[in-house]
N, CA, C and O atoms as CSV, one atom per row, in Angstrom:
chain,resi,resn,atom,element,x,y,z
A,1,TRP,N,N,212.590,64.876,140.816
A,1,TRP,CA,C,213.185,65.653,140.009
A,1,TRP,C,C,214.113,65.038,138.878
A,1,TRP,O,O,214.290,65.576,137.785
A,2,PRO,N,N,214.707,63.786,139.301
A,2,PRO,CA,C,216.092,63.139,138.478
A,2,PRO,C,C,215.435,63.185,137.166
A,2,PRO,O,O,214.271,62.788,137.208
A,3,LEU,N,N,215.914,63.611,135.849
A,3,LEU,CA,C,216.031,63.739,134.786
A,3,LEU,C,C,216.063,62.036,134.441
A,3,LEU,O,O,216.639,61.138,135.054
A,4,HIS,N,N,215.109,61.972,133.071
A,4,HIS,CA,C,215.404,60.930,132.432
A,4,HIS,C,C,216.297,60.740,131.196
A,4,HIS,O,O,216.105,61.536,130.278
A,5,ASN,N,N,217.030,60.014,131.074
A,5,ASN,CA,C,218.437,60.358,130.067
A,5,ASN,C,C,217.702,61.078,128.482
A,5,ASN,O,O,218.413,61.912,127.921
A,6,GLN,N,N,216.524,60.788,127.915
A,6,GLN,CA,C,215.794,61.425,127.057
A,6,GLN,C,C,215.719,62.630,126.593
A,6,GLN,O,O,215.953,63.220,125.538
A,7,GLN,N,N,215.156,62.957,128.123
A,7,GLN,CA,C,215.217,64.545,128.376
A,7,GLN,C,C,216.355,65.311,128.335
A,7,GLN,O,O,216.512,66.352,127.697
A,8,MET,N,N,217.306,64.632,129.194
A,8,MET,CA,C,218.232,65.378,129.553
A,8,MET,C,C,219.166,65.786,128.121
A,8,MET,O,O,219.880,66.787,128.068
A,9,TYR,N,N,219.003,64.814,127.011
A,9,TYR,CA,C,219.774,65.036,125.703
A,9,TYR,C,C,219.024,66.074,124.742
A,9,TYR,O,O,219.417,66.529,123.668
A,10,HIS,N,N,217.722,66.341,125.497
A,10,HIS,CA,C,216.819,67.396,124.184
A,10,HIS,C,C,217.092,68.860,125.090
A,10,HIS,O,O,216.326,69.770,124.775
A,11,ARG,N,N,217.813,69.089,125.869
A,11,ARG,CA,C,217.815,70.324,126.686
A,11,ARG,C,C,219.348,70.709,126.362
A,11,ARG,O,O,220.404,70.080,126.298
A,12,PRO,N,N,218.932,72.108,126.183
A,12,PRO,CA,C,220.453,72.781,126.041
A,12,PRO,C,C,221.101,73.029,127.129
A,12,PRO,O,O,220.618,73.361,128.212
A,13,PRO,N,N,222.543,72.823,126.774
A,13,PRO,CA,C,223.730,72.929,127.969
A,13,PRO,C,C,223.099,73.919,129.021
A,13,PRO,O,O,222.333,74.674,128.421
A,14,LEU,N,N,223.130,74.123,130.028
A,14,LEU,CA,C,223.536,75.299,131.243
A,14,LEU,C,C,224.338,75.694,131.785
A,14,LEU,O,O,224.104,75.903,132.976
A,15,GLU,N,N,225.629,76.004,131.306
A,15,GLU,CA,C,226.722,76.699,131.724
A,15,GLU,C,C,226.776,77.845,132.758
A,15,GLU,O,O,226.209,78.935,132.693
A,16,ILE,N,N,227.453,77.436,133.573
A,16,ILE,CA,C,227.449,78.797,134.351
A,16,ILE,C,C,229.141,78.728,135.396
A,16,ILE,O,O,229.755,77.708,135.708
A,17,THR,N,N,229.410,79.802,135.637
A,17,THR,CA,C,230.605,79.933,135.775
A,17,THR,C,C,230.838,79.345,137.455
A,17,THR,O,O,229.856,79.365,138.197
A,18,LYS,N,N,232.127,78.854,137.963
A,18,LYS,CA,C,232.132,78.293,139.003
A,18,LYS,C,C,231.571,78.964,140.509
A,18,LYS,O,O,231.097,78.413,141.503
A,19,PHE,N,N,231.805,80.157,140.248
A,19,PHE,CA,C,231.450,81.298,141.319
A,19,PHE,C,C,229.893,81.239,141.249
A,19,PHE,O,O,229.344,80.968,142.317
A,20,GLN,N,N,229.102,81.447,140.175
A,20,GLN,CA,C,227.550,81.042,140.053
A,20,GLN,C,C,226.959,79.573,140.531
A,20,GLN,O,O,225.899,79.513,141.153
A,21,PHE,N,N,227.705,78.423,140.201
A,21,PHE,CA,C,227.572,77.312,140.953
A,21,PHE,C,C,227.574,77.493,142.404
A,21,PHE,O,O,226.587,77.503,143.140
A,22,ARG,N,N,228.631,77.615,142.681
A,22,ARG,CA,C,228.866,77.768,144.972
A,22,ARG,C,C,228.201,78.747,144.818
A,22,ARG,O,O,228.181,77.962,143.870
A,23,LYS,N,N,227.290,80.148,144.680
A,23,LYS,CA,C,226.198,80.988,144.896
A,23,LYS,C,C,224.532,79.978,145.298
A,23,LYS,O,O,223.754,79.943,146.252
A,24,LEU,N,N,224.619,79.397,144.163
A,24,LEU,CA,C,223.535,78.368,144.142
A,24,LEU,C,C,223.159,77.859,145.628
A,24,LEU,O,O,222.001,77.904,146.044
A,25,PHE,N,N,224.160,77.408,146.333
A,25,PHE,CA,C,224.409,77.011,147.580
A,25,PHE,C,C,224.153,77.934,148.685
A,25,PHE,O,O,224.681,79.044,148.752
A,26,THR,N,N,223.209,77.390,149.690
A,26,THR,CA,C,223.209,78.941,150.587
A,26,THR,C,C,224.748,78.818,151.602
A,26,THR,O,O,225.542,77.907,151.368
A,27,PHE,N,N,225.006,79.815,152.681
A,27,PHE,CA,C,226.350,79.879,153.480
A,27,PHE,C,C,226.292,78.418,154.403
A,27,PHE,O,O,227.252,77.740,154.770
A,28,ASN,N,N,225.124,78.227,154.596
A,28,ASN,CA,C,225.114,76.934,155.578
A,28,ASN,C,C,225.612,75.325,154.940
A,28,ASN,O,O,226.398,74.492,155.391
A,29,GLU,N,N,224.803,75.347,153.761
A,29,GLU,CA,C,225.414,74.421,152.823
A,29,GLU,C,C,226.780,74.355,151.869
A,29,GLU,O,O,227.085,73.470,151.071
A,30,ARG,N,N,227.425,75.437,152.167
A,30,ARG,CA,C,228.651,75.802,151.329
A,30,ARG,C,C,229.557,75.774,152.541
A,30,ARG,O,O,230.758,75.739,152.275
A,31,LEU,N,N,229.187,75.783,153.928
A,31,LEU,CA,C,229.685,75.362,154.930
A,31,LEU,C,C,230.207,74.065,155.221
A,31,LEU,O,O,231.312,73.873,155.730
A,32,ALA,N,N,229.544,73.343,154.950
A,32,ALA,CA,C,229.227,71.625,155.459
A,32,ALA,C,C,229.992,71.081,154.169
A,32,ALA,O,O,230.896,70.258,154.313
A,33,ILE,N,N,229.673,71.485,153.074
A,33,ILE,CA,C,230.332,70.776,152.228
A,33,ILE,C,C,231.845,70.985,152.009
A,33,ILE,O,O,232.672,70.091,151.828
A,34,ASP,N,N,232.111,72.580,152.065
A,34,ASP,CA,C,233.807,72.563,152.520
A,34,ASP,C,C,234.690,71.827,153.705
A,34,ASP,O,O,235.880,71.522,153.778
A,35,ASN,N,N,233.763,71.707,154.445
A,35,ASN,CA,C,234.239,71.238,155.416
A,35,ASN,C,C,234.209,69.690,156.130
A,35,ASN,O,O,234.556,69.266,157.232
A,36,ILE,N,N,233.560,69.020,154.810
A,36,ILE,CA,C,232.788,67.588,154.818
A,36,ILE,C,C,233.881,66.708,155.772
A,36,ILE,O,O,233.493,65.858,156.575
A,37,GLU,N,N,235.059,66.986,155.596
A,37,GLU,CA,C,236.411,65.885,156.366
A,37,GLU,C,C,235.995,65.983,157.967
A,37,GLU,O,O,236.014,64.991,158.696
A,38,TYR,N,N,235.662,67.147,158.367
A,38,TYR,CA,C,235.041,67.247,159.926
A,38,TYR,C,C,233.595,66.054,160.069
A,38,TYR,O,O,233.226,65.593,161.149
A,39,ASN,N,N,233.051,65.782,158.938
A,39,ASN,CA,C,231.694,65.547,159.674
A,39,ASN,C,C,232.066,63.933,159.919
A,39,ASN,O,O,232.329,63.032,159.123
A,40,THR,N,N,231.967,63.976,161.403
A,40,THR,CA,C,232.340,62.532,161.455
A,40,THR,C,C,230.921,61.492,161.523
A,40,THR,O,O,231.114,60.290,161.708
A,41,ALA,N,N,229.773,61.916,161.394
A,41,ALA,CA,C,228.856,61.285,160.929
A,41,ALA,C,C,228.537,60.822,159.328
A,41,ALA,O,O,227.436,60.529,158.861
A,42,LEU,N,N,229.896,60.847,158.609
A,42,LEU,CA,C,230.023,60.606,157.215
A,42,LEU,C,C,231.130,59.380,157.286
A,42,LEU,O,O,231.854,59.437,158.281
A,43,SER,N,N,231.293,58.636,156.673
A,43,SER,CA,C,232.213,57.392,156.367
A,43,SER,C,C,233.489,58.315,155.979
A,43,SER,O,O,233.399,59.540,155.909
A,44,GLY,N,N,234.542,57.684,155.764
A,44,GLY,CA,C,235.876,58.196,155.009
A,44,GLY,C,C,235.566,57.928,153.396
A,44,GLY,O,O,236.010,58.808,152.658
A,45,SER,N,N,234.838,56.791,152.729
A,45,SER,CA,C,234.672,56.636,151.748
A,45,SER,C,C,233.752,57.883,150.778
A,45,SER,O,O,233.935,58.219,149.608
A,46,ILE,N,N,232.631,58.425,151.876
A,46,ILE,CA,C,231.670,59.333,151.656
A,46,ILE,C,C,232.342,60.855,151.748
A,46,ILE,O,O,231.806,61.692,151.022
A,47,LYS,N,N,233.444,61.291,152.555
A,47,LYS,CA,C,233.822,62.261,152.058
A,47,LYS,C,C,235.014,62.207,151.248
A,47,LYS,O,O,235.538,63.302,151.041
A,48,ALA,N,N,235.500,61.318,150.804
A,48,ALA,CA,C,236.622,60.925,149.889
A,48,ALA,C,C,235.518,61.441,148.456
A,48,ALA,O,O,235.758,62.398,147.720
A,49,ALA,N,N,234.360,60.554,148.353
A,49,ALA,CA,C,233.645,60.974,146.996
A,49,ALA,C,C,233.406,62.245,146.944
A,49,ALA,O,O,233.612,62.635,145.795
A,50,VAL,N,N,232.943,63.407,147.897
A,50,VAL,CA,C,232.804,64.510,147.886
A,50,VAL,C,C,233.686,65.356,147.701
A,50,VAL,O,O,233.467,66.381,147.057
A,51,GLN,N,N,234.959,65.041,148.291
A,51,GLN,CA,C,236.239,66.161,147.995
A,51,GLN,C,C,236.567,65.761,146.417
A,51,GLN,O,O,237.006,66.587,145.617
A,52,THR,N,N,236.286,64.352,146.077
A,52,THR,CA,C,236.516,64.181,144.828
A,52,THR,C,C,235.567,65.064,143.550
A,52,THR,O,O,236.191,65.221,142.500
A,53,MET,N,N,234.552,65.464,143.577
A,53,MET,CA,C,233.789,65.906,143.302
A,53,MET,C,C,233.927,67.329,143.207
A,53,MET,O,O,233.929,67.909,142.121
A,54,GLN,N,N,234.025,67.821,144.142
A,54,GLN,CA,C,234.669,69.244,144.643
A,54,GLN,C,C,235.786,69.376,143.572
A,54,GLN,O,O,235.719,70.435,142.948
A,55,LYS,N,N,236.773,68.566,143.225
A,55,LYS,CA,C,238.163,68.586,142.818
A,55,LYS,C,C,237.426,68.967,141.172
A,55,LYS,O,O,237.592,70.038,140.589
A,56,ASP,N,N,236.753,68.006,140.745
A,56,ASP,CA,C,235.871,67.995,139.589
A,56,ASP,C,C,235.857,69.576,139.092
A,56,ASP,O,O,236.578,70.111,138.250
A,57,VAL,N,N,234.805,70.139,139.890
A,57,VAL,CA,C,234.465,71.336,140.035
A,57,VAL,C,C,235.641,72.104,139.744
A,57,VAL,O,O,235.661,72.830,138.750
A,58,ASP,N,N,236.644,72.010,140.534
A,58,ASP,CA,C,237.797,72.830,140.966
A,58,ASP,C,C,238.933,73.223,139.477
A,58,ASP,O,O,239.665,74.186,139.254
A,59,VAL,N,N,238.618,71.945,138.677
A,59,VAL,CA,C,239.332,71.990,137.405
A,59,VAL,C,C,238.973,72.223,136.126
A,59,VAL,O,O,239.694,72.504,135.169
A,60,SER,N,N,237.188,72.012,136.212
A,60,SER,CA,C,236.579,72.500,135.583
A,60,SER,C,C,236.404,74.240,135.093
A,60,SER,O,O,236.294,75.182,135.878
A,61,ALA,N,N,236.416,74.303,133.889
A,61,ALA,CA,C,236.330,75.852,133.504
A,61,ALA,C,C,234.782,76.391,133.769
A,61,ALA,O,O,234.563,77.535,134.168
A,62,MET,N,N,233.841,75.518,133.524
A,62,MET,CA,C,232.466,76.000,133.580
A,62,MET,C,C,231.867,74.931,134.080
A,62,MET,O,O,232.319,73.802,133.891
A,63,VAL,N,N,230.598,75.206,134.891
A,63,VAL,CA,C,229.869,73.823,135.345
A,63,VAL,C,C,228.724,74.308,134.797
A,63,VAL,O,O,228.171,75.406,134.854
A,64,ASP,N,N,228.372,72.875,134.039
A,64,ASP,CA,C,226.802,72.489,132.909
A,64,ASP,C,C,226.045,71.974,133.787
A,64,ASP,O,O,226.297,70.850,134.221
A,65,LEU,N,N,225.011,72.662,134.205
A,65,LEU,CA,C,223.964,71.843,135.307
A,65,LEU,C,C,223.081,70.656,134.699
A,65,LEU,O,O,222.220,70.055,135.342
A,66,HIS,N,N,223.381,70.436,133.521
A,66,HIS,CA,C,222.575,69.296,133.060
A,66,HIS,C,C,223.556,67.941,132.530
A,66,HIS,O,O,223.097,66.881,132.104
A,67,LEU,N,N,224.617,68.190,132.639
A,67,LEU,CA,C,225.716,67.181,132.896
A,67,LEU,C,C,225.478,66.073,133.938
A,67,LEU,O,O,225.475,66.248,135.156
A,68,PRO,N,N,225.243,64.698,133.176
A,68,PRO,CA,C,225.090,63.927,134.357
A,68,PRO,C,C,225.886,63.411,135.809
A,68,PRO,O,O,225.394,62.816,136.768
A,69,ASP,N,N,227.033,63.786,135.632
A,69,ASP,CA,C,228.149,63.678,136.676
A,69,ASP,C,C,227.606,65.274,137.586
A,69,ASP,O,O,227.741,65.510,138.786
A,70,VAL,N,N,227.206,65.845,136.896
A,70,VAL,CA,C,226.932,67.464,138.068
A,70,VAL,C,C,225.490,66.796,138.410
A,70,VAL,O,O,225.340,66.615,139.618
A,71,ILE,N,N,224.466,66.418,137.647
A,71,ILE,CA,C,223.116,65.741,137.936
A,71,ILE,C,C,223.679,64.965,139.424
A,71,ILE,O,O,223.452,65.422,140.544
A,72,ALA,N,N,224.371,63.835,139.175
A,72,ALA,CA,C,224.764,62.504,140.064
A,72,ALA,C,C,225.332,63.004,141.551
A,72,ALA,O,O,225.088,62.468,142.632
A,73,GLY,N,N,226.334,64.429,141.252
A,73,GLY,CA,C,226.828,64.775,142.246
A,73,GLY,C,C,226.195,65.658,143.304
A,73,GLY,O,O,226.704,65.635,144.425
A,74,ILE,N,N,224.815,66.675,143.010
A,74,ILE,CA,C,224.068,66.989,143.452
A,74,ILE,C,C,222.940,66.140,144.148
A,74,ILE,O,O,222.232,66.599,145.045
A,75,ASN,N,N,222.831,64.776,143.621
A,75,ASN,CA,C,221.884,63.774,144.092
A,75,ASN,C,C,222.645,63.065,145.230
A,75,ASN,O,O,221.999,62.774,146.237
A,76,PHE,N,N,224.310,62.676,145.152
A,76,PHE,CA,C,224.623,62.181,146.127
A,76,PHE,C,C,224.324,63.195,147.212
A,76,PHE,O,O,223.562,62.832,148.108
A,77,ILE,N,N,224.849,64.472,147.247
A,77,ILE,CA,C,224.784,65.378,148.079
A,77,ILE,C,C,223.796,65.278,148.641
A,77,ILE,O,O,224.041,65.579,149.809
A,78,VAL,N,N,222.476,64.958,148.502
A,78,VAL,CA,C,221.305,64.973,148.350
A,78,VAL,C,C,221.177,63.928,149.365
A,78,VAL,O,O,220.755,64.171,150.495
A,79,SER,N,N,221.608,62.536,148.891
A,79,SER,CA,C,221.817,61.016,149.873
A,79,SER,C,C,222.327,61.179,151.008
A,79,SER,O,O,221.826,60.677,152.014
A,80,ILE,N,N,223.359,61.876,151.024
A,80,ILE,CA,C,223.958,62.073,152.335
A,80,ILE,C,C,223.329,63.355,153.520
A,80,ILE,O,O,223.718,63.548,154.672
A,81,GLY,N,N,222.554,63.881,152.969
A,81,GLY,CA,C,221.614,64.571,153.670
A,81,GLY,C,C,222.381,66.017,154.135
A,81,GLY,O,O,222.248,66.702,155.149
A,82,VAL,N,N,223.306,66.181,152.848
A,82,VAL,CA,C,224.073,67.489,153.158
A,82,VAL,C,C,222.799,69.044,152.398
A,82,VAL,O,O,222.817,70.271,152.504
A,83,LEU,N,N,222.049,68.227,151.818
A,83,LEU,CA,C,220.890,69.099,151.056
A,83,LEU,C,C,219.922,68.265,150.884
A,83,LEU,O,O,220.121,67.066,150.684
A,84,SER,N,N,218.409,68.965,150.962
A,84,SER,CA,C,217.020,68.184,150.996
A,84,SER,C,C,216.750,68.414,149.642
A,84,SER,O,O,216.851,69.487,149.047
A,85,PRO,N,N,216.364,67.222,149.154
A,85,PRO,CA,C,215.833,67.230,147.616
A,85,PRO,C,C,215.100,68.353,146.863
A,85,PRO,O,O,215.146,68.488,145.640
A,86,GLY,N,N,214.489,69.066,147.623
A,86,GLY,CA,C,214.066,70.544,147.162
A,86,GLY,C,C,215.432,71.439,146.751
A,86,GLY,O,O,215.775,71.589,145.579
A,87,ARG,N,N,215.953,71.848,147.575
A,87,ARG,CA,C,217.464,72.127,147.342
A,87,ARG,C,C,218.056,71.662,146.469
A,87,ARG,O,O,218.559,72.479,145.698
A,88,GLY,N,N,218.222,70.560,146.250
A,88,GLY,CA,C,218.981,70.082,145.081
A,88,GLY,C,C,218.050,70.341,143.722
A,88,GLY,O,O,218.437,70.838,142.664
A,89,ALA,N,N,216.973,69.956,143.987
A,89,ALA,CA,C,216.111,70.964,142.726
A,89,ALA,C,C,216.291,71.873,142.264
A,89,ALA,O,O,216.531,72.046,141.069
A,90,ARG,N,N,216.201,72.877,143.319
A,90,ARG,CA,C,216.616,74.348,142.793
A,90,ARG,C,C,218.182,74.872,142.582
A,90,ARG,O,O,218.625,75.950,142.187
A,91,ILE,N,N,218.652,73.977,142.898
A,91,ILE,CA,C,220.495,74.237,142.170
A,91,ILE,C,C,220.412,73.420,140.759
A,91,ILE,O,O,221.033,73.836,139.781
A,92,LEU,N,N,219.700,72.362,140.708
A,92,LEU,CA,C,220.024,71.885,139.202
A,92,LEU,C,C,219.080,72.578,138.240
A,92,LEU,O,O,219.179,72.473,137.018
A,93,ALA,N,N,218.172,73.283,138.859
A,93,ALA,CA,C,217.149,74.428,138.133
A,93,ALA,C,C,217.855,75.695,137.972
A,93,ALA,O,O,217.161,76.511,137.365
A,94,ASN,N,N,218.955,76.113,138.299
A,94,ASN,CA,C,220.087,77.367,138.548
A,94,ASN,C,C,219.222,78.693,139.416
A,94,ASN,O,O,219.383,79.908,139.301
A,95,LEU,N,N,218.476,78.089,140.109
A,95,LEU,CA,C,217.743,78.756,140.984
A,95,LEU,C,C,218.455,79.402,142.445
A,95,LEU,O,O,219.143,78.570,143.036
A,96,PRO,N,N,218.400,80.391,142.917
A,96,PRO,CA,C,219.277,80.742,144.302
A,96,PRO,C,C,218.603,80.474,145.402
A,96,PRO,O,O,217.374,80.429,145.441
A,97,PRO,N,N,219.292,80.295,146.289
A,97,PRO,CA,C,218.430,80.349,147.714
A,97,PRO,C,C,217.813,81.689,147.880
A,97,PRO,O,O,218.156,82.853,147.668
A,98,VAL,N,N,216.133,80.696,148.627
A,98,VAL,CA,C,215.293,81.946,148.845
A,98,VAL,C,C,215.778,82.285,150.529
A,98,VAL,O,O,215.310,83.256,151.123
């Protein structure tokens, strides 16, 4: 599901509110991300990266699901095992959890 750069720039922006973005995650996914600093299985640098991504969302007016930083952030959350690849794809497609 990763996008090639050419495809990404031909797509219109998909901006949603921060609340709408948050609601794309399940309760358990939000719980895991919100409390990442307590996850003893993750290194300090991984925890810091997730917290920085959270701060980037916090200071944003909207979240554009087509932005490379957002796509990279979701891919990172998948890579550390907090999200499955299928869930990451659903989030980037603006599809709510089932």
